N, CA, C, O and the ligand as a Tripos MOL2 file, in Angstrom:
@<TRIPOS>MOLECULE
protein
  273   271    69     0     0
PROTEIN
NO_CHARGES

@<TRIPOS>ATOM
      1 N          13.9840   -0.6110    8.8490 N.3       1 MET1
      2 CA         12.8470   -0.3680    7.9540 C.3       1 MET1
      3 C          13.1540   -0.9000    6.5520 C.2       1 MET1
      4 O          14.2900   -0.8640    6.0780 O.2       1 MET1
      5 N          12.1200   -1.3810    5.9290 N.am      2 ILE2
      6 CA         12.2310   -1.8360    4.5440 C.3       2 ILE2
      7 C          11.3120   -0.9630    3.7010 C.2       2 ILE2
      8 O          10.1970   -0.6470    4.1160 O.2       2 ILE2
      9 N          11.7760   -0.5770    2.5260 N.am      3 THR3
     10 CA         10.9250    0.1590    1.6030 C.3       3 THR3
     11 C          10.6350   -0.7310    0.4100 C.2       3 THR3
     12 O          11.5360   -1.3210   -0.1870 O.2       3 THR3
     13 N           9.3470   -0.8100    0.0760 N.am      4 LYS4
     14 CA          8.9430   -1.6790   -1.0290 C.3       4 LYS4
     15 C           7.8970   -0.9270   -1.8560 C.2       4 LYS4
     16 O           7.0150   -0.2640   -1.3100 O.2       4 LYS4
     17 N           8.0130   -1.0430   -3.1750 N.am      5 THR5
     18 CA          7.0400   -0.3930   -4.0470 C.3       5 THR5
     19 C           6.1690   -1.4530   -4.7170 C.2       5 THR5
     20 O           6.6690   -2.4260   -5.2830 O.2       5 THR5
     21 N           4.8570   -1.2400   -4.6400 N.am      6 PHE6
     22 CA          3.8930   -2.1700   -5.2230 C.3       6 PHE6
     23 C           3.2480   -1.5290   -6.4490 C.2       6 PHE6
     24 O           2.9300   -0.3400   -6.4380 O.2       6 PHE6
     25 N           3.0590   -2.3020   -7.4840 N.am      7 ASP7
     26 CA          2.3100   -1.8420   -8.6650 C.3       7 ASP7
     27 C           0.8410   -2.1580   -8.4580 C.2       7 ASP7
     28 O           0.4550   -3.3170   -8.3040 O.2       7 ASP7
     29 N           0.0200   -1.1040   -8.4570 N.am      8 VAL8
     30 CA         -1.4120   -1.2820   -8.1870 C.3       8 VAL8
     31 C          -2.2070   -0.6010   -9.3030 C.2       8 VAL8
     32 O          -2.5490    0.5770   -9.1960 O.2       8 VAL8
     33 N          -2.4960   -1.3400  -10.3620 N.am      9 PRO9
     34 CA         -3.0780   -0.7270  -11.5720 C.3       9 PRO9
     35 C          -4.4620   -0.1220  -11.3890 C.2       9 PRO9
     36 O          -4.8670    0.7120  -12.1980 O.2       9 PRO9
     37 N          -5.1970   -0.5100  -10.3620 N.am     10 ARG10
     38 CA         -6.5540    0.0290  -10.1990 C.3      10 ARG10
     39 C          -6.5920    1.4400   -9.6200 C.2      10 ARG10
     40 O          -7.6530    2.0630   -9.5830 O.2      10 ARG10
     41 N          -5.4620    1.9440   -9.1720 N.am     11 ILE11
     42 CA         -5.4550    3.3150   -8.6410 C.3      11 ILE11
     43 C          -5.5760    4.2940   -9.8010 C.2      11 ILE11
     44 O          -4.6820    4.3710  -10.6440 O.2      11 ILE11
     45 N          -6.6830    5.0470   -9.8490 N.am     12 HIS12
     46 CA         -6.8690    5.9510  -10.9840 C.3      12 HIS12
     47 C          -7.2520    7.3720  -10.5960 C.2      12 HIS12
     48 O          -7.4130    8.2210  -11.4720 O.2      12 HIS12
     49 N          -7.4030    7.6570   -9.2830 N.am     13 CYS13
     50 CA         -7.7340    9.0270   -8.8840 C.3      13 CYS13
     51 C          -7.3540    9.2470   -7.4200 C.2      13 CYS13
     52 O          -6.8790    8.3350   -6.7430 O.2      13 CYS13
     53 N          -7.5720   10.4790   -6.9450 N.am     14 ASP14
     54 CA         -7.2250   10.7860   -5.5550 C.3      14 ASP14
     55 C          -8.0450    9.9760   -4.5560 C.2      14 ASP14
     56 O          -7.5710    9.6780   -3.4600 O.2      14 ASP14
     57 N          -9.2780    9.6190   -4.9320 N.am     15 GLY15
     58 CA        -10.1020    8.7910   -4.0500 C.3      15 GLY15
     59 C          -9.4540    7.4400   -3.8190 C.2      15 GLY15
     60 O          -9.4110    6.9470   -2.6910 O.2      15 GLY15
     61 N          -8.9520    6.8460   -4.8840 N.am     16 CYS16
     62 CA         -8.2430    5.5630   -4.7770 C.3      16 CYS16
     63 C          -6.9980    5.7170   -3.9070 C.2      16 CYS16
     64 O          -6.7070    4.8700   -3.0620 O.2      16 CYS16
     65 N          -6.2760    6.8040   -4.1280 N.am     17 VAL17
     66 CA         -5.0560    7.0510   -3.3480 C.3      17 VAL17
     67 C          -5.3980    7.0820   -1.8630 C.2      17 VAL17
     68 O          -4.6930    6.5050   -1.0360 O.2      17 VAL17
     69 N          -6.4930    7.7650   -1.5430 N.am     18 HIS18
     70 CA         -6.9160    7.8710   -0.1410 C.3      18 HIS18
     71 C          -7.2960    6.4970    0.4240 C.2      18 HIS18
     72 O          -6.8830    6.1380    1.5270 O.2      18 HIS18
     73 N          -8.0760    5.7410   -0.3320 N.am     19 THR19
     74 CA         -8.5130    4.4130    0.1230 C.3      19 THR19
     75 C          -7.3190    3.4940    0.3770 C.2      19 THR19
     76 O          -7.2350    2.8220    1.4050 O.2      19 THR19
     77 N          -6.4080    3.4840   -0.5830 N.am     20 VAL20
     78 CA         -5.2320    2.6050   -0.4780 C.3      20 VAL20
     79 C          -4.3470    3.0250    0.6960 C.2      20 VAL20
     80 O          -3.8680    2.1880    1.4610 O.2      20 VAL20
     81 N          -4.1420    4.3260    0.8210 N.am     21 THR21
     82 CA         -3.2870    4.8300    1.9010 C.3      21 THR21
     83 C          -3.8780    4.4760    3.2600 C.2      21 THR21
     84 O          -3.1600    4.0520    4.1650 O.2      21 THR21
     85 N          -5.1890    4.6520    3.3990 N.am     22 THR22
     86 CA         -5.8540    4.3240    4.6610 C.3      22 THR22
     87 C          -5.7400    2.8310    4.9630 C.2      22 THR22
     88 O          -5.4300    2.4450    6.0900 O.2      22 THR22
     89 N          -5.9900    1.9990    3.9600 N.am     23 ALA23
     90 CA         -5.9830    0.5450    4.1540 C.3      23 ALA23
     91 C          -4.6110    0.0430    4.6080 C.2      23 ALA23
     92 O          -4.5190   -0.8110    5.4900 O.2      23 ALA23
     93 N          -3.5580    0.5720    4.0070 N.am     24 VAL24
     94 CA         -2.2140    0.0990    4.3550 C.3      24 VAL24
     95 C          -1.7560    0.7020    5.6840 C.2      24 VAL24
     96 O          -1.1190    0.0260    6.4920 O.2      24 VAL24
     97 N          -2.0830    1.9740    5.9030 N.am     25 SER25
     98 CA         -1.6610    2.6510    7.1420 C.3      25 SER25
     99 C          -2.2520    2.0120    8.3900 C.2      25 SER25
    100 O          -1.6890    2.1190    9.4800 O.2      25 SER25
    101 N          -3.3990    1.3430    8.2220 N.am     26 ARG26
    102 CA         -4.0780    0.7090    9.3500 C.3      26 ARG26
    103 C          -3.2710   -0.4490    9.9400 C.2      26 ARG26
    104 O          -3.4280   -0.7740   11.1170 O.2      26 ARG26
    105 N          -2.4190   -1.0650    9.1420 N.am     27 LEU27
    106 CA         -1.5990   -2.1770    9.6340 C.3      27 LEU27
    107 C          -0.5680   -1.6430   10.6280 C.2      27 LEU27
    108 O          -0.1130   -0.5050   10.5100 O.2      27 LEU27
    109 N          -0.2060   -2.4700   11.6030 N.am     28 SER28
    110 CA          0.8520   -2.0310   12.5140 C.3      28 SER28
    111 C           2.2050   -2.2530   11.8360 C.2      28 SER28
    112 O           2.3670   -3.1670   11.0270 O.2      28 SER28
    113 N           3.1600   -1.4070   12.1780 N.am     29 GLY29
    114 CA          4.5020   -1.5420   11.6240 C.3      29 GLY29
    115 C           4.7350   -0.7680   10.3490 C.2      29 GLY29
    116 O           5.8050   -0.8620    9.7470 O.2      29 GLY29
    117 N           3.7290    0.0100    9.9260 N.am     30 ILE30
    118 CA          3.8680    0.8110    8.7070 C.3      30 ILE30
    119 C           4.3290    2.2100    9.0990 C.2      30 ILE30
    120 O           3.6870    2.8600    9.9240 O.2      30 ILE30
    121 N           5.4140    2.6770    8.5290 N.am     31 SER31
    122 CA          5.8680    4.0280    8.8890 C.3      31 SER31
    123 C           5.6040    5.0500    7.7930 C.2      31 SER31
    124 O           5.5580    6.2500    8.0660 O.2      31 SER31
    125 N           5.4280    4.5900    6.5530 N.am     32 LYS32
    126 CA          5.1450    5.5540    5.4780 C.3      32 LYS32
    127 C           4.4030    4.8680    4.3380 C.2      32 LYS32
    128 O           4.7270    3.7410    3.9630 O.2      32 LYS32
    129 N           3.4040    5.5580    3.7910 N.am     33 VAL33
    130 CA          2.7000    5.0670    2.6060 C.3      33 VAL33
    131 C           2.6050    6.2340    1.6270 C.2      33 VAL33
    132 O           2.0830    7.2940    1.9710 O.2      33 VAL33
    133 N           3.1000    6.0430    0.4260 N.am     34 GLU34
    134 CA          2.9820    7.0680   -0.6060 C.3      34 GLU34
    135 C           2.3780    6.4290   -1.8520 C.2      34 GLU34
    136 O           3.0380    5.6670   -2.5590 O.2      34 GLU34
    137 N           1.1200    6.7510   -2.1070 N.am     35 ALA35
    138 CA          0.4450    6.2030   -3.2800 C.3      35 ALA35
    139 C           0.3130    7.3100   -4.3250 C.2      35 ALA35
    140 O           0.1690    8.4840   -3.9850 O.2      35 ALA35
    141 N           0.3640    6.9230   -5.5950 N.am     36 SER36
    142 CA          0.2310    7.9000   -6.6790 C.3      36 SER36
    143 C          -0.6470    7.3340   -7.7830 C.2      36 SER36
    144 O          -0.4520    6.2010   -8.2220 O.2      36 SER36
    145 N          -1.6240    8.1340   -8.2330 N.am     37 PHE37
    146 CA         -2.4360    7.6430   -9.3450 C.3      37 PHE37
    147 C          -1.7670    7.8970  -10.6890 C.2      37 PHE37
    148 O          -2.1270    7.2800  -11.6920 O.2      37 PHE37
    149 N          -0.7870    8.8070  -10.7110 N.am     38 GLN38
    150 CA         -0.0520    9.0130  -11.9660 C.3      38 GLN38
    151 C           0.7910    7.7750  -12.3080 C.2      38 GLN38
    152 O           0.8220    7.3300  -13.4550 O.2      38 GLN38
    153 N           1.4610    7.2370  -11.3070 N.am     39 THR39
    154 CA          2.3490    6.0920  -11.5590 C.3      39 THR39
    155 C           1.6740    4.7580  -11.2500 C.2      39 THR39
    156 O           2.1770    3.7020  -11.6330 O.2      39 THR39
    157 N           0.5320    4.8060  -10.5530 N.am     40 LYS40
    158 CA         -0.1670    3.6020  -10.1030 C.3      40 LYS40
    159 C           0.7460    2.7250   -9.2470 C.2      40 LYS40
    160 O           0.7290    1.4970   -9.3340 O.2      40 LYS40
    161 N           1.5320    3.3900   -8.4280 N.am     41 LYS41
    162 CA          2.4380    2.6810   -7.5220 C.3      41 LYS41
    163 C           2.1810    3.1130   -6.0890 C.2      41 LYS41
    164 O           1.7460    4.2330   -5.8190 O.2      41 LYS41
    165 N           2.4660    2.1860   -5.1770 N.am     42 VAL42
    166 CA          2.3360    2.4700   -3.7540 C.3      42 VAL42
    167 C           3.6640    2.1360   -3.0900 C.2      42 VAL42
    168 O           4.0960    0.9840   -3.0660 O.2      42 VAL42
    169 N           4.2980    3.1680   -2.5540 N.am     43 LEU43
    170 CA          5.5500    2.9610   -1.8380 C.3      43 LEU43
    171 C           5.2160    2.7980   -0.3560 C.2      43 LEU43
    172 O           4.5020    3.6180    0.2230 O.2      43 LEU43
    173 N           5.7330    1.7440    0.2430 N.am     44 VAL44
    174 CA          5.4540    1.4730    1.6480 C.3      44 VAL44
    175 C           6.7630    1.2730    2.3920 C.2      44 VAL44
    176 O           7.6150    0.4870    1.9780 O.2      44 VAL44
    177 N           6.9110    1.9970    3.4970 N.am     45 GLU45
    178 CA          8.0610    1.8030    4.3750 C.3      45 GLU45
    179 C           7.5460    1.1010    5.6140 C.2      45 GLU45
    180 O           6.6040    1.5750    6.2500 O.2      45 GLU45
    181 N           8.1520   -0.0250    5.9650 N.am     46 PHE46
    182 CA          7.6120   -0.8090    7.0780 C.3      46 PHE46
    183 C           8.6920   -1.4870    7.9030 C.2      46 PHE46
    184 O           9.8220   -1.6790    7.4530 O.2      46 PHE46
    185 N           8.3150   -1.8400    9.1180 N.am     47 ASN47
    186 CA          9.1950   -2.5490   10.0380 C.3      47 ASN47
    187 C           8.9580   -4.0500    9.8520 C.2      47 ASN47
    188 O           7.8760   -4.5440   10.1690 O.2      47 ASN47
    189 N           9.9430   -4.7720    9.3480 N.am     48 PRO48
    190 CA          9.7490   -6.2010    9.0490 C.3      48 PRO48
    191 C           9.5050   -7.0550   10.2980 C.2      48 PRO48
    192 O           9.0980   -8.2110   10.1790 O.2      48 PRO48
    193 N           9.7470   -6.5040   11.4880 N.am     49 ALA49
    194 CA          9.4500   -7.2500   12.7170 C.3      49 ALA49
    195 C           7.9420   -7.2720   12.9980 C.2      49 ALA49
    196 O           7.4600   -8.1370   13.7290 O.2      49 ALA49
    197 N           7.1990   -6.3210   12.4200 N.am     50 SER50
    198 CA          5.7670   -6.2060   12.7140 C.3      50 SER50
    199 C           4.8640   -6.6110   11.5660 C.2      50 SER50
    200 O           3.7460   -7.0770   11.7870 O.2      50 SER50
    201 N           5.3360   -6.4400   10.3470 N.am     51 VAL51
    202 CA          4.4580   -6.6450    9.1960 C.3      51 VAL51
    203 C           5.3310   -7.1320    8.0370 C.2      51 VAL51
    204 O           6.5430   -6.9190    8.0310 O.2      51 VAL51
    205 N           4.7110   -7.7800    7.0710 N.am     52 ASP52
    206 CA          5.5010   -8.2420    5.9320 C.3      52 ASP52
    207 C           4.7670   -7.9600    4.6220 C.2      52 ASP52
    208 O           3.6300   -7.4860    4.6130 O.2      52 ASP52
    209 N           5.4400   -8.2600    3.5350 N.am     53 GLU53
    210 CA          4.8920   -7.9660    2.2160 C.3      53 GLU53
    211 C           3.5510   -8.6720    1.9860 C.2      53 GLU53
    212 O           2.6450   -8.1090    1.3710 O.2      53 GLU53
    213 N           3.4340   -9.9000    2.4800 N.am     54 THR54
    214 CA          2.1880  -10.6500    2.3060 C.3      54 THR54
    215 C           1.0120   -9.9390    2.9660 C.2      54 THR54
    216 O          -0.0700   -9.8480    2.3860 O.2      54 THR54
    217 N           1.2270   -9.4350    4.1820 N.am     55 LYS55
    218 CA          0.1410   -8.7360    4.8920 C.3      55 LYS55
    219 C          -0.2320   -7.4420    4.1710 C.2      55 LYS55
    220 O          -1.4050   -7.0720    4.1110 O.2      55 LYS55
    221 N           0.7520   -6.7720    3.6370 N.am     56 ILE56
    222 CA          0.4740   -5.5260    2.8920 C.3      56 ILE56
    223 C          -0.3330   -5.8530    1.6350 C.2      56 ILE56
    224 O          -1.2840   -5.1480    1.2990 O.2      56 ILE56
    225 N           0.0480   -6.9110    0.9550 N.am     57 ARG57
    226 CA         -0.6920   -7.3290   -0.2470 C.3      57 ARG57
    227 C          -2.1340   -7.7160    0.0970 C.2      57 ARG57
    228 O          -3.0600   -7.4120   -0.6540 O.2      57 ARG57
    229 N          -2.3120   -8.3850    1.2310 N.am     58 GLU58
    230 CA         -3.6690   -8.7590    1.6640 C.3      58 GLU58
    231 C          -4.5080   -7.5230    1.9500 C.2      58 GLU58
    232 O          -5.6850   -7.4680    1.5960 O.2      58 GLU58
    233 N          -3.8960   -6.5270    2.5950 N.am     59 ALA59
    234 CA         -4.6330   -5.2830    2.9070 C.3      59 ALA59
    235 C          -5.0370   -4.5750    1.6150 C.2      59 ALA59
    236 O          -6.1530   -4.0700    1.4980 O.2      59 ALA59
    237 N          -4.1260   -4.5440    0.6550 N.am     60 LEU60
    238 CA         -4.4460   -3.9100   -0.6370 C.3      60 LEU60
    239 C          -5.5860   -4.6560   -1.3340 C.2      60 LEU60
    240 O          -6.5250   -4.0470   -1.8490 O.2      60 LEU60
    241 N          -5.4830   -5.9640   -1.3370 N.am     61 LYS61
    242 CA         -6.4810   -6.7820   -2.0090 C.3      61 LYS61
    243 C          -7.8530   -6.6280   -1.3650 C.2      61 LYS61
    244 O          -8.8560   -6.4920   -2.0650 O.2      61 LYS61
    245 N          -7.9040   -6.6480   -0.0460 N.am     62 SER62
    246 CA         -9.2150   -6.5590    0.6080 C.3      62 SER62
    247 C          -9.8150   -5.1550    0.4940 C.2      62 SER62
    248 O         -11.0210   -4.9810    0.6700 O.2      62 SER62
    249 N          -8.9790   -4.1560    0.2010 N.am     63 ALA63
    250 CA         -9.5050   -2.8040   -0.0600 C.3      63 ALA63
    251 C          -9.9900   -2.6750   -1.5070 C.2      63 ALA63
    252 O         -10.5750   -1.6590   -1.8840 O.2      63 ALA63
    253 N          -9.7440   -3.7090   -2.3100 N.am     64 GLY64
    254 CA        -10.1920   -3.6770   -3.7180 C.3      64 GLY64
    255 C          -9.1060   -3.2500   -4.6940 C.2      64 GLY64
    256 O          -9.3820   -2.9510   -5.8550 O.2      64 GLY64
    257 N          -7.8680   -3.2260   -4.2090 N.am     65 TYR65
    258 CA         -6.7510   -2.7780   -5.0450 C.3      65 TYR65
    259 C          -5.6060   -3.7790   -5.0240 C.2      65 TYR65
    260 O          -4.5570   -3.5010   -4.4430 O.2      65 TYR65
    261 N          -5.7880   -4.9310   -5.6450 N.am     66 PRO66
    262 CA         -4.7230   -5.9310   -5.6360 C.3      66 PRO66
    263 C          -3.4710   -5.4320   -6.3430 C.2      66 PRO66
    264 O          -3.5430   -4.7610   -7.3730 O.2      66 PRO66
    265 N          -2.3180   -5.7750   -5.7650 N.am     67 ALA67
    266 CA         -1.0340   -5.4050   -6.3580 C.3      67 ALA67
    267 C          -0.5990   -6.4870   -7.3350 C.2      67 ALA67
    268 O          -0.9090   -7.6650   -7.1560 O.2      67 ALA67
    269 N           0.1250   -6.0730   -8.3700 N.am     68 ASN68
    270 CA          0.6680   -7.0450   -9.3260 C.3      68 ASN68
    271 C           1.8180   -7.8350   -8.6730 C.2      68 ASN68
    272 O           2.4110   -8.7040   -9.3120 O.2      68 ASN68
    273 CU        -10.1990    6.3280   -8.0260 Cu       69 CU69
@<TRIPOS>BOND
     1     1     2 1
     2     2     3 1
     3     3     4 2
     4     3     5 am
     5     5     6 1
     6     6     7 1
     7     7     8 2
     8     7     9 am
     9     9    10 1
    10    10    11 1
    11    11    12 2
    12    11    13 am
    13    13    14 1
    14    14    15 1
    15    15    16 2
    16    15    17 am
    17    17    18 1
    18    18    19 1
    19    19    20 2
    20    19    21 am
    21    21    22 1
    22    22    23 1
    23    23    24 2
    24    23    25 am
    25    25    26 1
    26    26    27 1
    27    27    28 2
    28    27    29 am
    29    29    30 1
    30    30    31 1
    31    31    32 2
    32    31    33 am
    33    33    34 1
    34    34    35 1
    35    35    36 2
    36    35    37 am
    37    37    38 1
    38    38    39 1
    39    39    40 2
    40    39    41 am
    41    41    42 1
    42    42    43 1
    43    43    44 2
    44    43    45 am
    45    45    46 1
    46    46    47 1
    47    47    48 2
    48    47    49 am
    49    49    50 1
    50    50    51 1
    51    51    52 2
    52    51    53 am
    53    53    54 1
    54    54    55 1
    55    55    56 2
    56    55    57 am
    57    57    58 1
    58    58    59 1
    59    59    60 2
    60    59    61 am
    61    61    62 1
    62    62    63 1
    63    63    64 2
    64    63    65 am
    65    65    66 1
    66    66    67 1
    67    67    68 2
    68    67    69 am
    69    69    70 1
    70    70    71 1
    71    71    72 2
    72    71    73 am
    73    73    74 1
    74    74    75 1
    75    75    76 2
    76    75    77 am
    77    77    78 1
    78    78    79 1
    79    79    80 2
    80    79    81 am
    81    81    82 1
    82    82    83 1
    83    83    84 2
    84    83    85 am
    85    85    86 1
    86    86    87 1
    87    87    88 2
    88    87    89 am
    89    89    90 1
    90    90    91 1
    91    91    92 2
    92    91    93 am
    93    93    94 1
    94    94    95 1
    95    95    96 2
    96    95    97 am
    97    97    98 1
    98    98    99 1
    99    99   100 2
   100    99   101 am
   101   101   102 1
   102   102   103 1
   103   103   104 2
   104   103   105 am
   105   105   106 1
   106   106   107 1
   107   107   108 2
   108   107   109 am
   109   109   110 1
   110   110   111 1
   111   111   112 2
   112   111   113 am
   113   113   114 1
   114   114   115 1
   115   115   116 2
   116   115   117 am
   117   117   118 1
   118   118   119 1
   119   119   120 2
   120   119   121 am
   121   121   122 1
   122   122   123 1
   123   123   124 2
   124   123   125 am
   125   125   126 1
   126   126   127 1
   127   127   128 2
   128   127   129 am
   129   129   130 1
   130   130   131 1
   131   131   132 2
   132   131   133 am
   133   133   134 1
   134   134   135 1
   135   135   136 2
   136   135   137 am
   137   137   138 1
   138   138   139 1
   139   139   140 2
   140   139   141 am
   141   141   142 1
   142   142   143 1
   143   143   144 2
   144   143   145 am
   145   145   146 1
   146   146   147 1
   147   147   148 2
   148   147   149 am
   149   149   150 1
   150   150   151 1
   151   151   152 2
   152   151   153 am
   153   153   154 1
   154   154   155 1
   155   155   156 2
   156   155   157 am
   157   157   158 1
   158   158   159 1
   159   159   160 2
   160   159   161 am
   161   161   162 1
   162   162   163 1
   163   163   164 2
   164   163   165 am
   165   165   166 1
   166   166   167 1
   167   167   168 2
   168   167   169 am
   169   169   170 1
   170   170   171 1
   171   171   172 2
   172   171   173 am
   173   173   174 1
   174   174   175 1
   175   175   176 2
   176   175   177 am
   177   177   178 1
   178   178   179 1
   179   179   180 2
   180   179   181 am
   181   181   182 1
   182   182   183 1
   183   183   184 2
   184   183   185 am
   185   185   186 1
   186   186   187 1
   187   187   188 2
   188   187   189 am
   189   189   190 1
   190   190   191 1
   191   191   192 2
   192   191   193 am
   193   193   194 1
   194   194   195 1
   195   195   196 2
   196   195   197 am
   197   197   198 1
   198   198   199 1
   199   199   200 2
   200   199   201 am
   201   201   202 1
   202   202   203 1
   203   203   204 2
   204   203   205 am
   205   205   206 1
   206   206   207 1
   207   207   208 2
   208   207   209 am
   209   209   210 1
   210   210   211 1
   211   211   212 2
   212   211   213 am
   213   213   214 1
   214   214   215 1
   215   215   216 2
   216   215   217 am
   217   217   218 1
   218   218   219 1
   219   219   220 2
   220   219   221 am
   221   221   222 1
   222   222   223 1
   223   223   224 2
   224   223   225 am
   225   225   226 1
   226   226   227 1
   227   227   228 2
   228   227   229 am
   229   229   230 1
   230   230   231 1
   231   231   232 2
   232   231   233 am
   233   233   234 1
   234   234   235 1
   235   235   236 2
   236   235   237 am
   237   237   238 1
   238   238   239 1
   239   239   240 2
   240   239   241 am
   241   241   242 1
   242   242   243 1
   243   243   244 2
   244   243   245 am
   245   245   246 1
   246   246   247 1
   247   247   248 2
   248   247   249 am
   249   249   250 1
   250   250   251 1
   251   251   252 2
   252   251   253 am
   253   253   254 1
   254   254   255 1
   255   255   256 2
   256   255   257 am
   257   257   258 1
   258   258   259 1
   259   259   260 2
   260   259   261 am
   261   261   262 1
   262   262   263 1
   263   263   264 2
   264   263   265 am
   265   265   266 1
   266   266   267 1
   267   267   268 2
   268   267   269 am
   269   269   270 1
   270   270   271 1
   271   271   272 2
@<TRIPOS>SUBSTRUCTURE
     1 MET1         2 RESIDUE 1 A MET
     2 ILE2         6 RESIDUE 1 A ILE
     3 THR3        10 RESIDUE 1 A THR
     4 LYS4        14 RESIDUE 1 A LYS
     5 THR5        18 RESIDUE 1 A THR
     6 PHE6        22 RESIDUE 1 A PHE
     7 ASP7        26 RESIDUE 1 A ASP
     8 VAL8        30 RESIDUE 1 A VAL
     9 PRO9        34 RESIDUE 1 A PRO
    10 ARG10       38 RESIDUE 1 A ARG
    11 ILE11       42 RESIDUE 1 A ILE
    12 HIS12       46 RESIDUE 1 A HIS
    13 CYS13       50 RESIDUE 1 A CYS
    14 ASP14       54 RESIDUE 1 A ASP
    15 GLY15       58 RESIDUE 1 A GLY
    16 CYS16       62 RESIDUE 1 A CYS
    17 VAL17       66 RESIDUE 1 A VAL
    18 HIS18       70 RESIDUE 1 A HIS
    19 THR19       74 RESIDUE 1 A THR
    20 VAL20       78 RESIDUE 1 A VAL
    21 THR21       82 RESIDUE 1 A THR
    22 THR22       86 RESIDUE 1 A THR
    23 ALA23       90 RESIDUE 1 A ALA
    24 VAL24       94 RESIDUE 1 A VAL
    25 SER25       98 RESIDUE 1 A SER
    26 ARG26      102 RESIDUE 1 A ARG
    27 LEU27      106 RESIDUE 1 A LEU
    28 SER28      110 RESIDUE 1 A SER
    29 GLY29      114 RESIDUE 1 A GLY
    30 ILE30      118 RESIDUE 1 A ILE
    31 SER31      122 RESIDUE 1 A SER
    32 LYS32      126 RESIDUE 1 A LYS
    33 VAL33      130 RESIDUE 1 A VAL
    34 GLU34      134 RESIDUE 1 A GLU
    35 ALA35      138 RESIDUE 1 A ALA
    36 SER36      142 RESIDUE 1 A SER
    37 PHE37      146 RESIDUE 1 A PHE
    38 GLN38      150 RESIDUE 1 A GLN
    39 THR39      154 RESIDUE 1 A THR
    40 LYS40      158 RESIDUE 1 A LYS
    41 LYS41      162 RESIDUE 1 A LYS
    42 VAL42      166 RESIDUE 1 A VAL
    43 LEU43      170 RESIDUE 1 A LEU
    44 VAL44      174 RESIDUE 1 A VAL
    45 GLU45      178 RESIDUE 1 A GLU
    46 PHE46      182 RESIDUE 1 A PHE
    47 ASN47      186 RESIDUE 1 A ASN
    48 PRO48      190 RESIDUE 1 A PRO
    49 ALA49      194 RESIDUE 1 A ALA
    50 SER50      198 RESIDUE 1 A SER
    51 VAL51      202 RESIDUE 1 A VAL
    52 ASP52      206 RESIDUE 1 A ASP
    53 GLU53      210 RESIDUE 1 A GLU
    54 THR54      214 RESIDUE 1 A THR
    55 LYS55      218 RESIDUE 1 A LYS
    56 ILE56      222 RESIDUE 1 A ILE
    57 ARG57      226 RESIDUE 1 A ARG
    58 GLU58      230 RESIDUE 1 A GLU
    59 ALA59      234 RESIDUE 1 A ALA
    60 LEU60      238 RESIDUE 1 A LEU
    61 LYS61      242 RESIDUE 1 A LYS
    62 SER62      246 RESIDUE 1 A SER
    63 ALA63      250 RESIDUE 1 A ALA
    64 GLY64      254 RESIDUE 1 A GLY
    65 TYR65      258 RESIDUE 1 A TYR
    66 PRO66      262 RESIDUE 1 A PRO
    67 ALA67      266 RESIDUE 1 A ALA
    68 ASN68      270 RESIDUE 1 A ASN
    69 CU69       273 GROUP 0 **** ****
């Protein structure tokens, strides 16, 4: 497993946290998603054999929350 933290400045409330968590969790190979509106960060634990950073960034972007 790889753990990676993304900076996602558009996260500003629990609704955003829910949207982002759902969008990333939908990908296969994701074992943990922890989003926070206080820090505007999304921690993702994933299996690099199934998914990669690019796919996670695409999922965030298409949900309306592009990562820096
Ligand atoms: Cu929000």
